[in-house]
DRENPA-3360 file (N, C-alpha, C; in nm, 2 decimals, always signed):
BEGIN
1 = MKITLFSS = +0.60/+2.86/+0.64/+0.62/+2.73/+0.51/+0.58/+2.60/+0.62 ~ +0.52/+2.53/+0.51/+0.51/+2.39/+0.54/+0.57/+2.29/+0.52 ~ +0.58/+2.15/+0.57/+0.65/+2.05/+0.49/+0.60/+1.91/+0.53 ~ +0.62/+1.84/+0.42/+0.57/+1.72/+0.43/+0.66/+1.65/+0.45 ~ +0.72/+1.50/+0.53/+0.81/+1.43/+0.54/+0.70/+1.33/+0.55 ~ +0.78/+1.18/+0.42/+0.75/+1.07/+0.48/+0.85/+1.02/+0.49 ~ +0.90/+0.94/+0.58/+0.99/+0.82/+0.73/+0.93/+0.72/+0.75 ~ +1.04/+0.73/+0.88/+0.99/+0.62/+0.97/+1.04/+0.62/+1.12;
9 = NQPRHLNL = +1.06/+0.58/+1.21/+1.04/+0.60/+1.30/+1.19/+0.56/+1.43 ~ +1.30/+0.54/+1.33/+1.42/+0.50/+1.43/+1.50/+0.68/+1.43 ~ +1.57/+0.65/+1.56/+1.63/+0.78/+1.62/+1.66/+0.92/+1.45 ~ +1.69/+0.81/+1.37/+1.77/+0.94/+1.29/+1.65/+0.99/+1.15 ~ +1.53/+0.90/+1.19/+1.37/+0.96/+1.11/+1.36/+1.08/+1.21 ~ +1.33/+1.06/+1.34/+1.30/+1.17/+1.41/+1.35/+1.25/+1.43 ~ +1.49/+1.28/+1.37/+1.59/+1.38/+1.42/+1.56/+1.47/+1.30 ~ +1.55/+1.41/+1.14/+1.51/+1.50/+1.03/+1.37/+1.60/+1.05;
17 = ARSLARVA = +1.31/+1.49/+1.16/+1.14/+1.58/+1.17/+1.21/+1.74/+1.27 ~ +1.24/+1.66/+1.34/+1.32/+1.81/+1.45/+1.39/+1.90/+1.35 ~ +1.52/+1.85/+1.27/+1.55/+1.96/+1.18/+1.48/+2.07/+1.13 ~ +1.35/+1.99/+1.07/+1.27/+2.07/+0.97/+1.19/+2.14/+1.07 ~ +1.15/+2.14/+1.12/+1.08/+2.18/+1.26/+1.11/+2.35/+1.31 ~ +1.24/+2.34/+1.29/+1.33/+2.42/+1.35/+1.33/+2.54/+1.19 ~ +1.25/+2.52/+1.06/+1.33/+2.60/+0.96/+1.17/+2.64/+0.89 ~ +1.07/+2.49/+0.96/+0.91/+2.53/+0.92/+0.85/+2.60/+1.00;
25 = KKVYLVSE = +0.74/+2.61/+0.96/+0.63/+2.65/+1.08/+0.58/+2.58/+1.14 ~ +0.52/+2.49/+1.03/+0.49/+2.30/+1.03/+0.56/+2.24/+0.96 ~ +0.55/+2.07/+1.02/+0.59/+1.97/+0.94/+0.49/+1.83/+0.98 ~ +0.44/+1.82/+0.88/+0.38/+1.68/+0.86/+0.45/+1.57/+0.88 ~ +0.44/+1.45/+0.95/+0.54/+1.38/+0.94/+0.43/+1.23/+0.90 ~ +0.39/+1.17/+0.80/+0.39/+1.00/+0.78/+0.53/+0.93/+0.80 ~ +0.46/+0.88/+0.91/+0.57/+0.78/+0.99/+0.52/+0.64/+0.97 ~ +0.62/+0.55/+0.86/+0.57/+0.45/+0.90/+0.69/+0.34/+1.00;
33 = VNTVFPGK = +0.63/+0.28/+1.08/+0.64/+0.20/+1.22/+0.70/+0.03/+1.15 ~ +0.84/+0.09/+1.23/+0.91/-0.08/+1.22/+0.93/-0.07/+1.35 ~ +1.02/-0.20/+1.41/+1.07/-0.19/+1.56/+1.22/-0.10/+1.56 ~ +1.17/-0.10/+1.73/+1.34/+0.01/+1.73/+1.45/-0.09/+1.81 ~ +1.41/-0.24/+1.77/+1.54/-0.32/+1.84/+1.53/-0.42/+1.72 ~ +1.56/-0.35/+1.60/+1.63/-0.43/+1.48/+1.72/-0.54/+1.56 ~ +1.71/-0.71/+1.49/+1.77/-0.81/+1.48/+1.79/-0.89/+1.61 ~ +1.64/-0.79/+1.72/+1.62/-0.84/+1.83/+1.45/-0.87/+1.84;
41 = VSDFFRKS = +1.42/-0.80/+1.75/+1.30/-0.82/+1.68/+1.29/-0.87/+1.52 ~ +1.20/-0.96/+1.51/+1.16/-1.00/+1.36/+1.09/-0.87/+1.32 ~ +1.14/-0.81/+1.21/+1.08/-0.72/+1.15/+1.13/-0.70/+0.99 ~ +1.15/-0.57/+0.96/+1.21/-0.55/+0.86/+1.34/-0.61/+0.84 ~ +1.44/-0.62/+0.89/+1.54/-0.72/+0.90/+1.51/-0.88/+0.99 ~ +1.56/-0.98/+0.95/+1.57/-1.08/+1.07/+1.61/-1.06/+1.20 ~ +1.54/-1.16/+1.25/+1.58/-1.20/+1.41/+1.72/-1.32/+1.38 ~ +1.81/-1.21/+1.46/+1.88/-1.35/+1.46/+2.01/-1.29/+1.55;
49 = KIMNSYFQ = +2.06/-1.45/+1.66/+2.18/-1.37/+1.70/+2.30/-1.29/+1.63 ~ +2.35/-1.26/+1.55/+2.43/-1.21/+1.46/+2.36/-1.08/+1.39 ~ +2.25/-1.09/+1.35/+2.17/-0.94/+1.35/+2.21/-0.88/+1.47 ~ +2.13/-0.95/+1.58/+2.13/-0.87/+1.71/+2.28/-0.79/+1.73 ~ +2.36/-0.88/+1.78/+2.50/-0.85/+1.74/+2.55/-0.70/+1.68 ~ +2.44/-0.73/+1.52/+2.49/-0.61/+1.43/+2.48/-0.50/+1.44 ~ +2.31/-0.49/+1.50/+2.25/-0.38/+1.54/+2.23/-0.30/+1.68 ~ +2.30/-0.39/+1.77/+2.36/-0.27/+1.88/+2.40/-0.21/+1.86;
57 = NVILSEIK = +2.54/-0.27/+1.75/+2.66/-0.12/+1.72/+2.57/-0.02/+1.61 ~ +2.47/-0.07/+1.59/+2.40/+0.05/+1.48/+2.34/+0.13/+1.55 ~ +2.25/+0.07/+1.68/+2.17/+0.14/+1.79/+2.29/+0.25/+1.86 ~ +2.37/+0.17/+1.87/+2.45/+0.27/+2.02/+2.52/+0.40/+1.90 ~ +2.52/+0.36/+1.72/+2.57/+0.47/+1.71/+2.42/+0.60/+1.70 ~ +2.37/+0.54/+1.64/+2.26/+0.62/+1.66/+2.23/+0.70/+1.77 ~ +2.24/+0.63/+1.86/+2.19/+0.72/+2.04/+2.30/+0.84/+2.01 ~ +2.40/+0.76/+1.97/+2.55/+0.87/+1.96/+2.54/+1.00/+1.94;
65 = IFNNISFL = +2.51/+0.95/+1.76/+2.49/+1.12/+1.75/+2.34/+1.13/+1.69 ~ +2.22/+1.09/+1.73/+2.10/+1.18/+1.79/+2.02/+1.15/+1.88 ~ +2.10/+1.03/+1.95/+2.06/+1.07/+2.11/+1.90/+0.93/+2.08 ~ +1.81/+0.87/+2.20/+1.74/+0.80/+2.17/+1.62/+0.85/+2.12 ~ +1.47/+0.80/+2.08/+1.41/+0.84/+2.06/+1.29/+0.85/+2.14 ~ +1.22/+0.97/+2.12/+1.17/+1.08/+2.20/+1.04/+1.15/+2.15 ~ +0.99/+1.26/+2.19/+0.87/+1.29/+2.19/+0.91/+1.40/+2.07 ~ +0.79/+1.46/+1.94/+0.86/+1.55/+1.87/+0.80/+1.70/+1.91;
73 = PNNVYQLS = +0.91/+1.79/+1.82/+0.83/+1.90/+1.86/+0.68/+1.95/+1.89 ~ +0.61/+2.06/+1.90/+0.46/+2.08/+1.91/+0.46/+2.14/+1.74 ~ +0.52/+2.19/+1.67/+0.51/+2.20/+1.50/+0.53/+2.10/+1.42 ~ +0.53/+1.95/+1.47/+0.52/+1.87/+1.42/+0.43/+1.78/+1.42 ~ +0.26/+1.77/+1.26/+0.19/+1.65/+1.31/+0.22/+1.54/+1.28 ~ +0.23/+1.42/+1.33/+0.26/+1.31/+1.32/+0.19/+1.20/+1.34 ~ +0.12/+1.12/+1.19/+0.05/+1.03/+1.14/+0.12/+0.90/+1.12 ~ +0.11/+0.81/+1.22/+0.19/+0.65/+1.23/+0.14/+0.58/+1.16;
81 = IKSGDLNY = +0.19/+0.51/+1.13/+0.11/+0.42/+1.00/+0.22/+0.27/+1.02 ~ +0.16/+0.17/+0.97/+0.27/+0.05/+0.95/+0.35/+0.03/+0.81 ~ +0.48/+0.00/+0.85/+0.57/+0.00/+0.76/+0.50/-0.06/+0.64 ~ +0.48/-0.08/+0.52/+0.41/-0.11/+0.39/+0.31/-0.06/+0.39 ~ +0.26/+0.03/+0.50/+0.11/+0.08/+0.44/+0.08/+0.18/+0.40 ~ +0.18/+0.27/+0.34/+0.19/+0.40/+0.27/+0.09/+0.38/+0.12 ~ +0.12/+0.27/+0.05/+0.06/+0.26/-0.07/-0.11/+0.28/-0.04 ~ -0.13/+0.24/+0.08/-0.29/+0.18/+0.14/-0.35/+0.30/+0.13;
89 = LTKNQISE = -0.26/+0.44/+0.16/-0.40/+0.51/+0.20/-0.44/+0.63/+0.12 ~ -0.52/+0.66/+0.16/-0.63/+0.79/+0.04/-0.58/+0.93/+0.03 ~ -0.64/+0.98/-0.06/-0.55/+1.12/-0.04/-0.67/+1.19/+0.05 ~ -0.80/+1.17/+0.12/-0.87/+1.19/+0.18/-0.80/+1.12/+0.36 ~ -0.72/+1.08/+0.36/-0.70/+1.01/+0.52/-0.55/+1.11/+0.59 ~ -0.46/+1.18/+0.42/-0.37/+1.26/+0.46/-0.38/+1.38/+0.37 ~ -0.49/+1.46/+0.35/-0.54/+1.59/+0.31/-0.43/+1.64/+0.35 ~ -0.39/+1.69/+0.48/-0.35/+1.85/+0.53/-0.18/+1.82/+0.49;
97 = ALKSDIYI = -0.17/+1.69/+0.48/+0.00/+1.64/+0.44/+0.01/+1.70/+0.31 ~ -0.08/+1.68/+0.24/-0.11/+1.74/+0.06/-0.06/+1.91/+0.01 ~ -0.08/+1.95/+0.09/-0.07/+2.08/+0.11/+0.02/+2.19/+0.11 ~ +0.12/+2.12/+0.12/+0.27/+2.21/+0.17/+0.34/+2.22/+0.09 ~ +0.43/+2.32/+0.12/+0.59/+2.39/-0.02/+0.63/+2.31/-0.03 ~ +0.67/+2.22/+0.06/+0.80/+2.07/+0.00/+0.75/+1.97/+0.07 ~ +0.81/+1.87/-0.02/+0.77/+1.74/+0.01/+0.93/+1.65/+0.00 ~ +0.96/+1.61/+0.11/+1.06/+1.48/+0.17/+1.05/+1.34/+0.16;
105 = VFGASYIK = +1.13/+1.29/+0.11/+1.17/+1.15/+0.17/+1.25/+1.10/+0.17 ~ +1.29/+1.02/+0.29/+1.36/+0.97/+0.40/+1.28/+0.84/+0.48 ~ +1.37/+0.75/+0.41/+1.37/+0.65/+0.50/+1.20/+0.57/+0.45 ~ +1.13/+0.58/+0.41/+0.99/+0.52/+0.30/+0.98/+0.41/+0.27 ~ +0.87/+0.34/+0.29/+0.90/+0.21/+0.15/+0.87/+0.29/+0.04 ~ +0.90/+0.22/-0.05/+0.86/+0.23/-0.23/+0.75/+0.27/-0.24 ~ +0.72/+0.38/-0.28/+0.59/+0.44/-0.31/+0.57/+0.43/-0.46 ~ +0.43/+0.42/-0.51/+0.34/+0.36/-0.58/+0.23/+0.48/-0.59;
113 = GWLIEFLE = +0.14/+0.45/-0.73/+0.03/+0.47/-0.74/+0.00/+0.60/-0.74 ~ -0.12/+0.67/-0.73/-0.15/+0.81/-0.70/-0.05/+0.89/-0.60 ~ +0.03/+0.85/-0.45/+0.10/+0.92/-0.44/+0.24/+0.94/-0.49 ~ +0.31/+0.85/-0.57/+0.39/+0.88/-0.62/+0.40/+0.97/-0.78 ~ +0.29/+0.99/-0.84/+0.22/+1.05/-0.93/+0.24/+1.24/-0.86 ~ +0.12/+1.24/-0.75/+0.14/+1.35/-0.64/+0.30/+1.39/-0.64 ~ +0.36/+1.33/-0.58/+0.51/+1.36/-0.47/+0.57/+1.42/-0.65 ~ +0.62/+1.34/-0.71/+0.67/+1.35/-0.87/+0.65/+1.47/-0.89;
121 = KNNAINIH = +0.51/+1.53/-0.91/+0.46/+1.64/-1.01/+0.49/+1.76/-0.91 ~ +0.49/+1.73/-0.77/+0.52/+1.80/-0.70/+0.66/+1.86/-0.64 ~ +0.78/+1.81/-0.71/+0.93/+1.83/-0.74/+0.97/+1.76/-0.57 ~ +0.90/+1.67/-0.53/+0.97/+1.59/-0.38/+1.08/+1.57/-0.39 ~ +1.19/+1.57/-0.27/+1.29/+1.54/-0.27/+1.28/+1.44/-0.21 ~ +1.42/+1.33/-0.24/+1.46/+1.21/-0.22/+1.57/+1.20/-0.13 ~ +1.61/+1.17/+0.02/+1.72/+1.16/+0.06/+1.79/+1.03/+0.08 ~ +1.84/+0.98/-0.04/+1.92/+0.82/-0.02/+2.04/+0.82/+0.03;
129 = MGLSPYYR = +2.07/+0.70/+0.11/+2.17/+0.68/+0.20/+2.26/+0.62/+0.17 ~ +2.35/+0.69/+0.07/+2.49/+0.66/-0.03/+2.47/+0.72/-0.11 ~ +2.61/+0.68/-0.18/+2.61/+0.81/-0.27/+2.63/+0.71/-0.42 ~ +2.46/+0.80/-0.44/+2.45/+0.75/-0.65/+2.52/+0.86/-0.69 ~ +2.53/+0.79/-0.85/+2.46/+0.66/-0.89/+2.59/+0.57/-0.83 ~ +2.68/+0.54/-0.74/+2.80/+0.45/-0.79/+2.73/+0.33/-0.68 ~ +2.63/+0.40/-0.58/+2.52/+0.24/-0.46/+2.47/+0.34/-0.46 ~ +2.35/+0.20/-0.49/+2.22/+0.23/-0.51/+2.15/+0.08/-0.46;
137 = GSSCNFWA = +2.05/+0.13/-0.40/+1.94/+0.02/-0.35/+1.93/-0.01/-0.23 ~ +1.95/-0.08/-0.13/+1.96/-0.09/+0.06/+2.10/-0.14/+0.13 ~ +2.06/-0.04/+0.21/+2.18/-0.06/+0.32/+2.32/+0.03/+0.21 ~ +2.34/+0.15/+0.15/+2.44/+0.10/+0.10/+2.56/+0.15/+0.10 ~ +2.58/+0.26/+0.22/+2.71/+0.24/+0.27/+2.74/+0.13/+0.38 ~ +2.66/+0.04/+0.41/+2.71/-0.10/+0.43/+2.82/-0.16/+0.38 ~ +2.71/-0.17/+0.23/+2.81/-0.20/+0.13/+2.96/-0.15/+0.11 ~ +2.94/-0.01/+0.06/+3.08/+0.05/+0.07/+3.20/+0.08/+0.14;
145 = LYDNNPNY = +3.17/-0.01/+0.29/+3.26/-0.06/+0.36/+3.30/-0.19/+0.34 ~ +3.20/-0.27/+0.30/+3.21/-0.37/+0.27/+3.30/-0.44/+0.16 ~ +3.28/-0.31/+0.09/+3.33/-0.31/-0.06/+3.50/-0.22/-0.03 ~ +3.52/-0.23/+0.10/+3.65/-0.12/+0.07/+3.64/+0.01/+0.03 ~ +3.56/+0.08/+0.04/+3.53/+0.19/-0.05/+3.48/+0.26/+0.06 ~ +3.56/+0.30/+0.14/+3.48/+0.43/+0.27/+3.50/+0.53/+0.20 ~ +3.54/+0.58/+0.09/+3.53/+0.70/+0.09/+3.39/+0.71/-0.07 ~ +3.33/+0.63/-0.07/+3.18/+0.66/-0.10/+3.11/+0.59/-0.04;
153 = VGATIHML = +3.11/+0.60/+0.13/+3.02/+0.66/+0.21/+2.94/+0.79/+0.23 ~ +2.83/+0.84/+0.23/+2.80/+0.95/+0.22/+2.60/+0.93/+0.20 ~ +2.60/+1.02/+0.14/+2.38/+1.08/+0.10/+2.39/+1.13/-0.02 ~ +2.28/+1.08/-0.11/+2.27/+1.18/-0.22/+2.13/+1.27/-0.24 ~ +2.12/+1.36/-0.25/+2.00/+1.45/-0.19/+1.92/+1.47/-0.33 ~ +1.82/+1.43/-0.37/+1.78/+1.36/-0.56/+1.66/+1.39/-0.52 ~ +1.57/+1.41/-0.68/+1.44/+1.46/-0.67/+1.42/+1.30/-0.68 ~ +1.26/+1.32/-0.63/+1.20/+1.16/-0.61/+1.12/+1.13/-0.77;
161 = SKGLDSGE = +1.16/+1.04/-0.81/+1.11/+0.93/-0.93/+1.02/+0.83/-0.89 ~ +0.97/+0.77/-1.04/+0.92/+0.61/-1.00/+1.04/+0.50/-0.99 ~ +1.15/+0.52/-1.04/+1.24/+0.47/-1.05/+1.32/+0.43/-0.91 ~ +1.37/+0.35/-0.87/+1.40/+0.39/-0.72/+1.52/+0.46/-0.75 ~ +1.58/+0.53/-0.66/+1.71/+0.56/-0.60/+1.73/+0.67/-0.77 ~ +1.67/+0.70/-0.85/+1.71/+0.70/-1.04/+1.70/+0.85/-1.01 ~ +1.62/+0.97/-0.94/+1.60/+1.07/-0.97/+1.73/+1.19/-1.00 ~ +1.71/+1.29/-1.08/+1.81/+1.40/-1.08/+1.88/+1.46/-0.95;
169 = ILFHCLPN = +2.00/+1.44/-0.93/+2.07/+1.46/-0.83/+2.10/+1.64/-0.79 ~ +2.06/+1.66/-0.68/+2.09/+1.80/-0.69/+2.20/+1.80/-0.57 ~ +2.28/+1.73/-0.50/+2.36/+1.71/-0.44/+2.44/+1.62/-0.35 ~ +2.55/+1.60/-0.28/+2.60/+1.51/-0.19/+2.60/+1.54/-0.09 ~ +2.60/+1.44/+0.04/+2.69/+1.47/+0.15/+2.77/+1.41/+0.18 ~ +2.88/+1.40/+0.25/+2.98/+1.37/+0.32/+2.97/+1.40/+0.49 ~ +3.02/+1.22/+0.53/+3.09/+1.23/+0.69/+3.19/+1.30/+0.69 ~ +3.24/+1.37/+0.79/+3.41/+1.42/+0.82/+3.44/+1.24/+0.88;
177 = LIDGDSTF = +3.55/+1.20/+0.95/+3.62/+1.10/+1.00/+3.67/+1.18/+1.10 ~ +3.57/+1.16/+1.20/+3.65/+1.18/+1.40/+3.70/+1.04/+1.46 ~ +3.87/+1.08/+1.47/+3.93/+1.03/+1.60/+3.80/+0.95/+1.68 ~ +3.85/+0.80/+1.67/+3.73/+0.73/+1.79/+3.62/+0.67/+1.70 ~ +3.56/+0.72/+1.64/+3.46/+0.66/+1.60/+3.48/+0.55/+1.50 ~ +3.38/+0.45/+1.53/+3.39/+0.32/+1.40/+3.28/+0.31/+1.32 ~ +3.32/+0.21/+1.23/+3.26/+0.22/+1.19/+3.11/+0.27/+1.11 ~ +3.04/+0.21/+1.25/+2.93/+0.24/+1.27/+2.86/+0.42/+1.32;
185 = DFTMRSVY = +2.97/+0.47/+1.36/+2.98/+0.65/+1.35/+2.96/+0.68/+1.26 ~ +3.06/+0.66/+1.18/+3.14/+0.67/+1.03/+2.99/+0.70/+0.93 ~ +2.91/+0.56/+0.96/+2.84/+0.59/+0.87/+2.73/+0.69/+0.93 ~ +2.64/+0.66/+1.03/+2.58/+0.71/+1.10/+2.58/+0.88/+1.06 ~ +2.73/+0.90/+1.09/+2.76/+1.12/+1.02/+2.72/+1.10/+0.92 ~ +2.69/+1.01/+0.83/+2.66/+1.09/+0.68/+2.52/+1.07/+0.70 ~ +2.46/+1.05/+0.78/+2.32/+1.04/+0.75/+2.31/+1.20/+0.79 ~ +2.33/+1.22/+0.91/+2.40/+1.37/+1.03/+2.40/+1.52/+0.91;
193 = SAHNGLCQ = +2.51/+1.48/+0.80/+2.49/+1.56/+0.71/+2.39/+1.59/+0.58 ~ +2.35/+1.46/+0.54/+2.25/+1.44/+0.45/+2.12/+1.57/+0.58 ~ +2.12/+1.56/+0.65/+1.99/+1.68/+0.74/+2.07/+1.81/+0.76 ~ +2.18/+1.84/+0.73/+2.22/+1.96/+0.79/+2.23/+1.97/+0.64 ~ +2.27/+1.91/+0.54/+2.29/+2.00/+0.38/+2.18/+2.03/+0.37 ~ +2.06/+1.87/+0.37/+1.90/+1.97/+0.33/+1.87/+2.11/+0.40 ~ +1.83/+2.05/+0.56/+1.78/+2.15/+0.57/+1.84/+2.29/+0.56 ~ +2.00/+2.34/+0.52/+2.03/+2.45/+0.49/+2.02/+2.50/+0.36;
201 = AIDNKSLF = +1.95/+2.40/+0.29/+1.99/+2.47/+0.13/+1.79/+2.46/+0.12 ~ +1.73/+2.44/+0.23/+1.55/+2.50/+0.24/+1.54/+2.68/+0.30 ~ +1.68/+2.66/+0.42/+1.66/+2.77/+0.51/+1.71/+2.91/+0.39 ~ +1.82/+2.89/+0.28/+1.85/+2.92/+0.24/+1.81/+2.95/+0.07 ~ +1.68/+2.91/+0.09/+1.61/+2.88/+0.00/+1.70/+2.90/-0.17 ~ +1.79/+2.76/-0.16/+1.88/+2.75/-0.30/+1.84/+2.62/-0.33 ~ +1.75/+2.51/-0.22/+1.71/+2.39/-0.30/+1.68/+2.40/-0.45 ~ +1.59/+2.46/-0.45/+1.49/+2.48/-0.61/+1.57/+2.57/-0.72;
209 = DMNRVKQD = +1.67/+2.59/-0.69/+1.76/+2.70/-0.76/+1.88/+2.60/-0.81 ~ +1.90/+2.47/-0.75/+1.99/+2.40/-0.79/+2.02/+2.33/-0.90 ~ +2.15/+2.31/-0.97/+2.15/+2.21/-1.11/+2.09/+2.14/-1.05 ~ +2.03/+2.06/-1.18/+2.03/+1.88/-1.15/+2.06/+1.83/-1.28 ~ +2.12/+1.67/-1.20/+2.22/+1.62/-1.27/+2.19/+1.44/-1.29 ~ +2.16/+1.45/-1.47/+2.11/+1.32/-1.43/+2.17/+1.18/-1.40 ~ +2.17/+1.10/-1.31/+2.20/+0.97/-1.28/+2.29/+0.88/-1.45 ~ +2.41/+0.85/-1.36/+2.48/+0.78/-1.48/+2.49/+0.60/-1.47;
217 = KNKEIRYT = +2.39/+0.52/-1.49/+2.39/+0.43/-1.45/+2.54/+0.33/-1.48 ~ +2.62/+0.38/-1.56/+2.72/+0.36/-1.62/+2.81/+0.31/-1.46 ~ +2.80/+0.44/-1.40/+2.87/+0.50/-1.31/+2.86/+0.38/-1.21 ~ +2.75/+0.29/-1.18/+2.68/+0.16/-1.03/+2.82/+0.07/-1.05 ~ +2.86/+0.12/-0.89/+2.95/+0.00/-0.88/+2.86/-0.14/-0.72 ~ +2.77/-0.10/-0.73/+2.70/-0.19/-0.68/+2.55/-0.19/-0.64 ~ +2.44/-0.25/-0.69/+2.31/-0.29/-0.62/+2.29/-0.37/-0.60 ~ +2.22/-0.32/-0.44/+2.19/-0.42/-0.34/+2.03/-0.43/-0.30;
225 = RNSDFTDE = +1.98/-0.52/-0.26/+1.87/-0.59/-0.23/+1.86/-0.59/+0.00 ~ +1.74/-0.59/+0.00/+1.79/-0.62/+0.16/+1.79/-0.80/+0.19 ~ +1.79/-0.85/+0.10/+1.80/-0.99/+0.08/+1.97/-1.02/+0.11 ~ +2.00/-0.95/+0.00/+2.19/-0.96/-0.01/+2.26/-0.93/+0.12 ~ +2.17/-0.91/+0.24/+2.26/-0.85/+0.40/+2.22/-1.02/+0.50 ~ +2.26/-1.05/+0.45/+2.29/-1.18/+0.50/+2.37/-1.16/+0.68 ~ +2.29/-1.32/+0.75/+2.37/-1.32/+0.87/+2.56/-1.35/+0.82 ~ +2.54/-1.45/+0.74/+2.72/-1.42/+0.66/+2.77/-1.32/+0.68;
233 = VADEFLNR = +2.71/-1.26/+0.57/+2.77/-1.11/+0.55/+2.83/-1.03/+0.72 ~ +2.69/-1.03/+0.76/+2.71/-0.94/+0.85/+2.82/-0.98/+0.94 ~ +2.88/-1.13/+0.96/+2.91/-1.15/+1.07/+3.02/-1.14/+1.01 ~ +3.09/-1.13/+0.91/+3.20/-1.14/+0.81/+3.28/-0.98/+0.87 ~ +3.21/-0.88/+0.85/+3.16/-0.74/+0.86/+3.22/-0.73/+0.99 ~ +3.14/-0.77/+1.07/+3.18/-0.78/+1.22/+3.30/-0.83/+1.27 ~ +3.37/-0.92/+1.24/+3.49/-1.02/+1.28/+3.58/-0.92/+1.22 ~ +3.59/-0.85/+1.12/+3.72/-0.72/+1.02/+3.74/-0.68/+1.12;
241 = DYVIKDTI = +3.93/-0.61/+1.12/+4.00/-0.57/+1.17/+4.02/-0.42/+1.07 ~ +3.85/-0.34/+1.05/+3.87/-0.25/+0.98/+3.93/-0.11/+1.06 ~ +3.96/-0.03/+0.94/+4.04/+0.08/+1.04/+3.98/+0.14/+0.91 ~ +3.93/+0.30/+0.90/+3.87/+0.37/+0.78/+4.01/+0.40/+0.76 ~ +4.06/+0.49/+0.83/+4.21/+0.59/+0.77/+4.29/+0.55/+0.64 ~ +4.30/+0.40/+0.71/+4.38/+0.32/+0.65/+4.34/+0.28/+0.49 ~ +4.22/+0.30/+0.50/+4.15/+0.22/+0.36/+4.05/+0.38/+0.25 ~ +4.08/+0.46/+0.33/+3.99/+0.56/+0.24/+4.08/+0.64/+0.11;
249 = KEYPKLLK = +4.05/+0.63/+0.02/+4.07/+0.65/-0.12/+4.07/+0.81/-0.18 ~ +4.07/+0.83/-0.25/+4.05/+0.97/-0.35/+3.90/+0.98/-0.31 ~ +3.82/+1.06/-0.35/+3.64/+1.06/-0.34/+3.64/+1.05/-0.47 ~ +3.49/+1.03/-0.50/+3.45/+0.96/-0.67/+3.39/+1.16/-0.75 ~ +3.39/+1.20/-0.83/+3.33/+1.34/-0.83/+3.24/+1.35/-0.78 ~ +3.16/+1.44/-0.74/+3.05/+1.49/-0.61/+3.01/+1.59/-0.65 ~ +2.89/+1.61/-0.67/+2.81/+1.75/-0.68/+2.83/+1.80/-0.53 ~ +2.88/+1.95/-0.48/+2.84/+2.03/-0.38/+2.84/+1.91/-0.28;
257 = PFFY = +2.94/+1.90/-0.23/+2.92/+1.80/-0.14/+2.92/+1.86/+0.03 ~ +2.88/+1.83/+0.13/+2.82/+1.94/+0.24/+2.92/+1.79/+0.38 ~ +3.04/+1.88/+0.41/+3.02/+1.80/+0.52/+3.02/+1.82/+0.69 ~ +2.98/+1.68/+0.78/+2.92/+1.72/+0.90/+3.09/+1.71/+0.96;
% end
């Protein structure tokens, strides 16, 4: 089996490539590269003292759950491009990656043009970090915690579509709350849960046999953009005395959730 993954270059993205490499003969990774020092280096997120403090927490949790950046297994064939260049690629440039059995998108930039047409036609899967349709857009798990809704932290495995995070849902993934975990650890474990859930569904061949459920936009709680995540918002969150177990409530209606 061959799998093509459109993703990025942080430890969590590399972990998915490794996990897929254990269930597939070949993995083609088209990796959109961002800085691995967010907040310290201006890139997708702005450079500032507050952003640096916030993302130091993210980096520590990411290393705790996924280890640091490192080289990938021999059966992962990687093409690295600058973030945002994905939609400029031609079919010839990634021709080998267009002959796979399964296509997955996780953390890539917004896909348009011939590539989204191809991926939609070939039943590509998207990992949305957030419980859709409740939280959609950017940094959804952060905003769920910001809204005091830790029961809405998780991931959604759904069909890729032209609309952002709007494809039919296959299942949800949730993190277990582990004693001693920070809020950053808790949200990062939802990523790990998504990787495990997706790889399990691929390995046992249940992925494309699952019922698909249309997203109900009437259930949306918040839709966010990257520009909403400001220094003021990050600083407020960092200064909260936040204990997840004291605020967790009943979970929303979910589809076949996987727990880590």
